N, C-alpha and C positions, 0 to 999 in steps of 0.2 A: 250612196250618194247619186242624187237625181241631175241629170242635165235638162235643162228647160231655155228653150228658144222663144225669142219675143221681137215680131219686127217693132222696130222703133221711129220715131218720127216726131222729132223736136220736143223729147223727154216722153211720149205718151205713144201707147201702142198705136203703129200705123193703122189709119182706115181698112187697107186693102191689102192681104198677105199679098196675091198676085203681084201686084206692082211696088211692093215695097223696095225703099234703096238701101237700108241698114238693115242686120241682123244683129241681135244681141243674144248671148248664151251664158246661161249662168249653172253654175253648179251649186244645187242645194245642201247643205250640210246642216243638222239642227235645226236650229232657228233664225237662219239667215242663209243670204245666199252670195254668192263671189263671182262678178265674172269673168268667164274664162276667155272669152273672146268677142270681139266686135267685127263685122264684115260689112265690104260695103257690096250690096247686092244688086247695082244698078245693071251688072253686066250678066248677071246668073238669068236665064230662060225661065218662063214658067214650069216648063217640062224638066227642068235642072234641080228646081227647088228641094223636093221632096229628098232627091238624091244626096243633095249637100247637106241635107240637115240628118242625113243619116250617116254620112261621111263625119258630120261632127260630134257624132254619137249622141244626138238629142233623144229622150227617151218622151217629153210633151213640147208641143206647141201652143202656145197662149196667141191668141191672134184676132185680129177683129173679121172684116167680111173675108169671104174664101168663096173661088170657085167651086162648083160640084166636080170637076174634072180634077182639081188639083186636089182637094177633100179627099177623092180615093186615093190618089198617090200617095198622101201622107198616110193612110190608113194601109194600105197595101206595104208598104215600108216600117210596119208595125209602131208608129209612133201615135201617140195618144194626141188628139187634139182636143180642146178647146177653144171654140172661136165665138165669134161676133162679141166679143169683148171690148170694152171702151177705157181710159182712163192711163193715168200717170202710173210708169212703168214699176215703181218701188210700192205703190198701192197693189196691183194688180199682181205682184210676187207675194205680198203679205197677205194678201186675200185668198192663193193659191194655199199657200202655206198651211194657212189657218183653218183650211177649209170651207172659206166663205167666198170663193171664185165665181159661184152661180147666183151670187145675191144681185138682186134687180140693179143696183148702183153702180155694176162693173157692166151691165149691159149695152151693148148700142142700140140706139132709137130702132125700132120695129123690128126687135131680133125675136120676139114669141113668135112673130109670123114664120120668117125664115125657118126657126126650128121646127115648127111645124111642118112645114111644104118639106125641108130635107127629111124628116122621120116617115113623112108620108111616102117621099120617093124609094127611100132606101126598103121600107116593108115591101111595097111593090116590086123591087127590083129582087129582094129576097125571096118573095112569092113565085116571081116568076123564074129566080134561078130554081127553087124547089122542086117547080112543075117541070120543067126541062130534063130534070135529073130524076121524077118520077116517068116519065115520058120513054126517057132511055132506058130503064131496068125494064122496061114492058115488052 
C-alpha cells in the first residue's frame, strides 16, 4: 500500500504546493485509491509541510508548482515528488497508477522549461558537492 498526497483546490491539483490550503492523502491499493485523510493546511508553514507529509506516512507527493526550497525538503524526507502537474484529482490518481503521469496532458503550462531549469540546478549542485568532497580528500 502506497500513500499518495495531493494538494487540492476545487477538485483539481492546487497550482502551488507552497501555499495550498488543503491536502488529500490516499492509500493506493491494487486498482484504486481510498482517501485516508483530508487536512486543512492553511495554518501549516512552508517549512512544516514536508515534516507533516512524513508524519502522515506519505511516500509520494503529486503536485503543481513547488519552490526549490520546499522541493529539497520533500526529497530530504525521502518522499518521491512528481511536480508541475495539472488536472482533476481522480484523473491524476488514475494516470499515476497506470504509469501515465508524465503524459503532456497532465503537465502545467510551461512545465518543460521549469523541469529543464531544475535539472540543470540539481546537476550543478551535485557537481559542486562532489567537487567539495574531492577537495576535502586531498
